[in-house]
C-alpha positions as CSV (number, residue, x, y, z in Angstrom):
1,X,-20.1,41.1,127.4
2,X,-18.7,39.1,124.1
3,X,-18.2,42.0,122.4
4,X,-17.1,45.8,123.2
5,X,-19.3,47.4,120.9
6,X,-16.6,48.2,118.1
7,X,-16.6,44.1,117.5
8,X,-13.4,43.4,119.7
9,X,-13.9,40.1,121.4
10,X,-12.3,39.5,125.1
11,X,-12.4,36.6,127.1
12,X,-14.3,36.4,130.5
13,X,-12.6,36.8,133.8
14,X,-10.6,33.5,134.8
15,X,-9.2,33.2,131.7
16,X,-6.3,31.9,130.6
17,X,-6.8,28.8,132.7
18,X,-3.5,28.2,134.7
19,X,-2.2,24.5,134.7
20,X,-3.2,22.1,137.7
21,X,-6.1,24.1,138.7
22,X,-9.8,22.2,139.0
23,X,-12.0,23.5,136.7
24,X,-14.8,25.2,138.6
25,X,-18.3,25.8,136.4
26,X,-19.0,28.7,138.3
27,X,-15.8,29.9,138.4
28,X,-14.6,29.9,134.7
29,X,-16.2,27.3,132.5
30,X,-19.6,28.5,132.3
31,X,-19.0,31.8,132.0
32,X,-16.4,31.7,129.1
33,X,-18.4,29.0,127.0
34,X,-21.7,31.1,127.7
35,X,-19.6,34.1,126.7
36,X,-18.3,32.6,123.4
37,X,-21.7,30.9,122.7
38,X,-23.3,34.7,122.7
39,X,-20.4,35.8,120.5
40,X,-21.2,33.2,118.2
41,X,-24.8,33.9,118.1
42,X,-23.8,37.4,117.2
43,X,-21.7,36.6,114.2
44,X,-22.9,36.1,110.5
45,X,-23.4,32.4,109.8
46,X,-21.6,31.3,106.4
47,X,-24.7,29.5,105.3
48,X,-27.2,32.2,105.7
49,X,-29.0,31.3,109.0
50,X,-28.1,34.5,110.6
51,X,-29.7,37.7,109.7
52,X,-27.7,41.2,110.3
53,X,-29.4,43.1,113.1
54,X,-28.1,46.4,112.0
55,X,-26.1,48.1,108.8
56,X,-22.9,46.5,108.1
57,X,-19.6,48.7,107.3
58,X,-17.2,47.1,105.0
59,X,-14.5,49.6,105.8
60,X,-13.4,50.2,102.3
61,X,-13.6,46.4,101.5
62,X,-15.7,44.6,98.7
63,X,-17.8,41.8,98.5
64,X,-16.8,39.5,95.6
65,X,-18.0,36.8,93.7
66,X,-21.8,37.8,93.9
67,X,-24.5,35.9,92.0
68,X,-26.7,37.8,89.5
69,X,-29.7,39.5,91.3
70,X,-32.9,37.4,90.7
71,X,-35.1,39.9,93.2
72,X,-35.6,43.4,93.5
73,X,-34.0,43.2,97.4
74,X,-30.8,41.3,96.4
75,X,-27.7,42.7,96.0
76,X,-26.5,43.4,92.4
77,X,-22.9,42.6,91.2
78,X,-21.2,45.5,89.1
79,X,-21.4,43.1,86.3
80,X,-25.2,42.7,86.1
81,X,-25.5,46.7,86.0
82,X,-22.6,47.0,83.8
83,X,-24.4,44.6,80.8
84,X,-27.8,46.1,81.5
85,X,-29.1,43.0,83.0
86,X,-31.6,45.0,85.2
87,X,-32.9,47.2,82.9
88,X,-33.1,45.2,79.3
89,X,-36.4,43.8,79.0
90,X,-37.2,40.4,77.5
91,X,-39.9,38.5,75.6
92,X,-40.6,41.5,73.8
93,X,-43.7,41.2,71.2
94,X,-46.2,43.5,69.3
95,X,-45.4,46.3,67.3
96,X,-47.9,48.8,68.6
97,X,-49.2,46.9,71.6
98,X,-46.0,45.8,73.1
99,X,-45.5,43.6,75.7
100,X,-42.4,42.6,77.7
101,X,-40.7,41.2,80.9
102,X,-38.0,42.5,83.1
103,X,-35.8,40.3,85.3
104,X,-35.9,40.6,88.1
105,X,-39.4,41.1,87.9
106,X,-41.0,44.9,88.3
107,X,-44.0,44.4,91.1
108,X,-45.8,48.1,90.2
109,X,-44.7,51.1,87.7
110,X,-42.7,53.7,89.6
111,X,-42.0,57.1,88.0
112,X,-38.5,57.4,86.9
113,X,-37.7,53.7,85.8
114,X,-35.8,53.3,83.0
115,X,-35.9,50.3,80.5
116,X,-34.8,49.5,77.0
117,X,-35.5,47.0,74.4
118,X,-35.3,46.0,71.0
119,X,-38.1,46.3,68.9
120,X,-40.0,43.2,67.4
121,X,-41.1,45.5,64.6
122,X,-41.5,49.3,63.2
123,X,-45.3,50.6,64.9
124,X,-47.7,51.2,62.1
125,X,-49.9,53.6,64.2
126,X,-49.9,56.6,66.5
127,X,-51.3,54.9,69.2
128,X,-48.4,52.7,71.1
129,X,-48.3,50.9,74.5
130,X,-45.9,49.0,76.5
131,X,-46.8,46.6,78.9
132,X,-44.3,45.2,81.4
133,X,-44.8,42.1,83.4
134,X,-48.4,42.3,82.6
135,X,-48.5,45.4,84.9
136,X,-51.0,47.2,82.4
137,X,-50.6,48.8,79.0
138,X,-48.8,52.4,79.3
139,X,-48.7,54.6,76.4
140,X,-45.7,55.2,74.6
141,X,-45.0,58.8,73.9
142,X,-42.4,61.4,72.8
143,X,-41.5,65.1,73.7
144,X,-43.5,64.6,76.9
145,X,-47.5,63.3,75.8
146,X,-47.1,63.9,71.9
147,X,-48.0,60.5,70.4
148,X,-45.7,58.9,68.5
149,X,-45.5,59.1,64.0
150,X,-45.4,55.8,62.1
151,X,-42.3,54.2,62.1
152,X,-41.1,56.7,65.1
153,X,-40.2,53.0,66.7
154,X,-38.5,51.0,63.7
155,X,-37.8,47.3,63.4
156,X,-35.1,45.8,65.5
157,X,-34.1,49.3,66.9
158,X,-32.9,49.8,70.5
159,X,-35.8,52.1,72.3
160,X,-34.9,53.5,75.5
161,X,-37.9,54.6,77.4
162,X,-38.5,56.2,80.9
163,X,-41.6,56.1,83.2
164,X,-42.9,59.8,83.9
165,X,-45.5,58.5,86.4
166,X,-48.1,58.3,83.4
167,X,-46.7,57.3,80.6
168,X,-43.5,55.6,78.9
169,X,-41.7,58.4,77.0
170,X,-39.1,57.7,74.2
171,X,-35.6,59.3,74.9
172,X,-33.5,57.0,72.5
173,X,-35.5,58.5,69.6
174,X,-33.6,61.1,68.1
175,X,-36.1,63.5,66.0
176,X,-34.9,66.2,63.8
177,X,-36.6,69.7,63.8
178,X,-36.9,72.2,61.1
179,X,-38.1,72.8,57.8
180,X,-39.0,70.7,54.6
181,X,-37.0,70.8,51.4
182,X,-36.7,69.0,48.0
183,X,-33.2,68.2,46.6
184,X,-32.9,68.4,42.9
185,X,-36.9,67.7,42.0
186,X,-37.5,66.9,38.5
187,X,-40.5,66.0,36.4
188,X,-43.7,67.5,35.0
189,X,-46.9,66.5,33.2
190,X,-47.1,62.8,33.0
191,X,-46.9,61.2,29.7
192,X,-50.3,60.2,28.2
193,X,-52.0,62.2,30.9
194,X,-50.6,65.6,30.5
195,X,-54.0,67.4,31.1
196,X,-54.8,65.5,34.5
197,X,-51.5,64.1,36.1
198,X,-47.9,65.3,37.1
199,X,-44.9,62.9,38.0
200,X,-42.2,64.1,40.3
201,X,-38.9,62.8,41.6
202,X,-36.1,63.8,43.8
203,X,-32.6,63.2,45.0
204,X,-34.1,63.8,48.8
205,X,-37.0,65.0,50.4
206,X,-37.1,66.2,53.8
207,X,-40.6,66.0,55.1
208,X,-42.1,68.0,58.0
209,X,-44.6,66.8,60.6
210,X,-46.9,70.1,61.0
211,X,-47.8,69.4,64.6
212,X,-44.3,68.5,65.7
213,X,-41.9,70.3,63.4
214,X,-40.6,66.8,63.2
215,X,-38.4,66.2,59.8
216,X,-37.6,63.0,58.3
217,X,-35.4,62.8,55.3
218,X,-35.8,60.5,52.4
219,X,-33.4,59.8,49.1
220,X,-34.0,58.9,46.0
221,X,-37.5,58.7,45.5
222,X,-38.2,57.5,42.0
223,X,-41.1,58.6,39.9
224,X,-44.3,59.1,41.8
225,X,-47.4,60.2,39.8
226,X,-50.6,62.3,41.1
227,X,-54.0,62.1,39.6
228,X,-56.1,65.2,40.2
229,X,-59.0,63.2,39.1
230,X,-58.6,61.0,42.1
231,X,-60.8,61.8,44.6
232,X,-59.5,62.2,48.3
233,X,-58.2,62.9,50.8
234,X,-56.1,60.2,49.2
235,X,-52.4,59.1,48.4
236,X,-51.5,60.4,44.9
237,X,-54.7,61.9,44.5
238,X,-56.4,65.3,45.5
239,X,-56.7,66.1,48.9
240,X,-60.5,66.9,48.8
241,X,-63.5,65.0,47.5
242,X,-65.2,67.2,45.1
243,X,-63.2,68.3,41.7
244,X,-60.8,71.3,41.5
245,X,-62.3,74.3,39.8
246,X,-60.8,75.6,36.7
247,X,-58.3,78.5,36.6
248,X,-57.0,77.4,40.0
249,X,-53.5,77.3,41.0
250,X,-52.8,73.4,42.1
251,X,-50.2,73.2,45.0
252,X,-47.9,69.8,44.7
253,X,-46.7,67.8,48.1
254,X,-44.7,64.7,49.0
255,X,-46.2,63.3,52.0
256,X,-45.2,60.5,54.5
257,X,-47.2,58.0,56.5
258,X,-44.1,56.3,58.2
259,X,-43.4,53.5,55.6
260,X,-45.0,55.3,52.2
261,X,-43.8,58.0,50.2
262,X,-46.5,59.6,48.2
263,X,-47.9,62.8,46.8
264,X,-51.0,65.0,47.2
265,X,-52.6,68.2,45.5
266,X,-54.0,70.8,47.3
267,X,-55.6,74.2,46.4
268,X,-53.9,75.3,49.5
269,X,-50.5,76.6,49.6
270,X,-48.0,76.0,52.3
271,X,-47.4,77.1,55.1
272,X,-50.8,76.0,55.9
273,X,-50.5,72.9,53.5
274,X,-52.6,70.0,52.4
275,X,-55.6,67.9,53.9
276,X,-53.1,64.8,54.7
277,X,-54.9,61.5,53.8
278,X,-55.5,59.0,56.8
279,X,-52.4,58.2,58.2
280,X,-50.1,60.5,56.7
281,X,-48.2,62.9,59.1
282,X,-45.8,64.9,57.1
283,X,-45.6,67.0,54.1
284,X,-43.0,68.8,51.8
285,X,-43.7,71.4,49.3
286,X,-42.8,70.7,45.7
287,X,-44.2,73.4,43.6
288,X,-47.5,74.9,41.8
289,X,-49.1,74.0,38.4
290,X,-51.9,76.1,37.1
291,X,-55.6,74.3,36.2
292,X,-56.5,76.1,33.3
293,X,-59.9,77.6,32.1
294,X,-60.6,74.4,30.5
295,X,-59.8,72.3,33.8
296,X,-56.6,71.1,32.4
297,X,-53.2,71.3,33.4
298,X,-50.8,73.4,31.4
299,X,-47.7,72.0,30.2
300,X,-44.6,72.7,32.5
301,X,-41.3,71.0,33.3
302,X,-39.9,71.2,36.8
303,X,-36.0,71.4,37.7
304,X,-35.1,72.4,41.4
305,X,-37.0,75.1,42.4
306,X,-38.1,76.3,38.9
307,X,-40.9,75.3,36.9
308,X,-40.6,76.3,33.0
309,X,-43.5,76.5,30.5
310,X,-43.0,74.3,27.6
311,X,-44.7,76.9,25.8
312,X,-44.4,80.1,27.0
313,X,-47.4,82.3,28.4
314,X,-48.3,86.0,26.8
315,X,-49.0,88.6,29.3
316,X,-48.9,91.5,27.6
317,X,-49.1,92.6,23.8
318,X,-49.2,96.6,23.9
319,X,-46.9,99.2,24.6
320,X,-47.3,102.2,27.1
321,X,-45.5,105.5,27.9
322,X,-46.9,105.4,31.7
323,X,-45.9,102.9,34.1
324,X,-48.5,100.1,33.6
325,X,-49.5,97.0,35.7
326,X,-49.2,93.7,33.9
327,X,-51.2,90.9,36.1
328,X,-49.2,87.3,35.9
329,X,-52.0,85.9,38.1
330,X,-52.4,83.0,35.6
331,X,-48.8,82.7,34.5
332,X,-47.1,82.6,38.0
333,X,-48.3,81.3,41.5
334,X,-49.0,83.6,44.1
335,X,-46.1,82.2,46.4
336,X,-43.9,82.5,43.5
337,X,-40.3,83.8,44.3
338,X,-39.1,84.8,40.9
339,X,-40.2,84.9,37.3
340,X,-38.4,84.5,34.1
341,X,-39.7,87.1,31.6
342,X,-38.7,87.6,27.3
343,X,-40.0,90.4,25.4
344,X,-40.1,91.5,21.9
345,X,-40.4,95.2,21.3
346,X,-41.2,96.0,17.4
347,X,-41.4,100.0,16.3
348,X,-41.5,102.3,13.5
349,X,-38.5,104.9,12.6
350,X,-39.1,108.4,12.2
351,X,-39.0,110.7,9.2
352,X,-35.5,110.5,9.4
353,X,-35.0,106.7,9.7
354,X,-34.1,107.1,13.6
355,X,-35.7,105.2,16.3
356,X,-34.8,104.4,20.0
357,X,-37.2,102.4,22.6
358,X,-36.7,102.1,26.0
359,X,-38.8,98.8,28.1
360,X,-38.9,99.3,31.8
361,X,-39.4,97.0,34.2
362,X,-40.4,97.9,37.9
363,X,-40.6,95.8,41.0
364,X,-42.8,98.6,42.6
365,X,-44.0,102.2,41.7
366,X,-41.1,104.8,40.4
367,X,-38.6,102.2,41.2
368,X,-36.9,100.4,37.9
369,X,-35.5,97.4,38.2
370,X,-34.2,96.7,34.4
371,X,-34.2,99.2,31.9
372,X,-33.4,97.9,28.3
373,X,-32.9,100.4,25.4
374,X,-32.6,100.1,21.9
375,X,-31.5,102.9,19.2
376,X,-31.6,102.8,15.6
377,X,-30.1,105.3,13.2
378,X,-31.1,104.4,9.7
379,X,-31.3,107.7,7.5
380,X,-32.0,106.5,4.0
381,X,-34.8,106.6,1.5
382,X,-37.0,104.2,3.7
383,X,-37.0,106.1,6.6
384,X,-40.3,106.4,8.4
385,X,-41.2,102.9,7.0
386,X,-39.1,100.8,8.4
387,X,-39.8,98.7,11.8
388,X,-37.1,97.7,13.8
389,X,-37.4,94.9,16.3
390,X,-35.1,94.2,19.5
391,X,-36.2,91.6,22.3
392,X,-34.7,91.0,25.9
393,X,-35.1,88.6,28.9
394,X,-34.6,88.7,32.6
395,X,-35.6,87.5,36.0
396,X,-37.4,89.4,38.4
397,X,-38.5,88.8,41.7
398,X,-42.1,88.9,42.0
399,X,-42.9,91.1,45.2
400,X,-46.9,91.2,45.2
401,X,-47.8,87.6,43.8
402,X,-50.2,89.0,41.1
403,X,-48.4,91.6,38.9
404,X,-45.5,93.6,37.5
405,X,-44.9,97.2,36.5
406,X,-43.8,98.3,33.2
407,X,-43.2,101.2,31.0
408,X,-42.7,101.0,27.0
409,X,-42.3,104.2,25.0
410,X,-40.4,105.2,22.2
411,X,-38.0,108.1,22.8
412,X,-37.3,108.4,18.8
413,X,-39.8,107.1,16.4
414,X,-43.8,107.4,15.9
415,X,-45.0,104.2,18.1
416,X,-44.2,100.6,19.4
417,X,-45.7,97.6,20.5
418,X,-44.5,95.0,22.9
419,X,-44.9,91.6,23.2
420,X,-44.0,89.9,27.1
421,X,-44.2,86.5,27.6
422,X,-43.6,84.8,30.9
423,X,-41.6,81.7,30.7
424,X,-41.2,80.3,34.0
425,X,-41.4,80.8,38.0
426,X,-39.6,79.7,40.7
427,X,-41.1,78.0,43.9
428,X,-40.4,78.1,47.7
429,X,-39.7,74.2,47.8
430,X,-36.0,74.2,49.5
431,X,-34.2,73.7,46.5
432,X,-33.9,77.3,45.8
């Protein structure tokens, strides 16, 4: 045996050779040379002529100066792994139908394969595919089998995907999940078209995809005008084909399609939201404006989450000594959080020239929210003929979405009358 099973080689018997001894072909030379030949045959040739017949154990030593692998069966140097050479795709082209190649080339897709590539452009549709080495196009998805939103793959972005056995899932896109919101909303009726159009802007808008919960934040929106006369669903128009009915609350939204920020107006309030135009996936609620009985937008100014009337809206003009419900249905949207009110109370003094009136606003039956009291003692020749006036203002929650409760009565004095006006309302747009 040329080796002893542990890799050790020992010369055959008859060795070492004795000086001045005749060489014998059978006794020493041929067996020794044959044994050496066998040992050399079992050794690895430096030029690759021989192939190992069993696993090679390196005994904690390294293989050094390896060339980069060119085939899937090649040994790989650490540098090629560290530099991403095995998983970085080249020859990338296409934005929605993406083709690329790997080196070494894969011959089939397998679950768990991980690749990265630099996007040639931003995806413009929800249906994105990746085809590597012409093995066949596979869908690119996120969060399992959810389709991508427009712009999920930004131009020039480093994208990482893993093949799950069916499709490539993006694992490099970090998508925020949360709620919509608007920072520093501003705007109002559009100059020159005040009865049909609204123009809004914001410092920042966080738009939410109602299907996935994904939130995208955009800043410095600039002025965007939405036209109630534009049939839809259409960007910067209605979310329905037909015209809006008169005496209807209209709800305004920012919308996003992956590349363009626009607006849309709807009769549907959150959380359901609007019917989005084709290609639009995200929305953020801005607020509501009343479309009056003449099918015209009332005049308002928006700031943050508050909408203020340019001309206050009268909602009551009489006094009542018992708890009375006042409708605000046409002055505050049903989803309003708070309303801003002012009132003016006019009364007459009694025969002694005295007058005291209580004006009470309530959130619920029998529960006072705010009580205004004013008292006058005149005691002069004009007693019983004067008409004292006092006024007040308050902001109160709108609990039932359509009415408030109040009592207005003279404690002293024969009678009184009130004029109650709604000055504005606060909406849940995230800027409150």
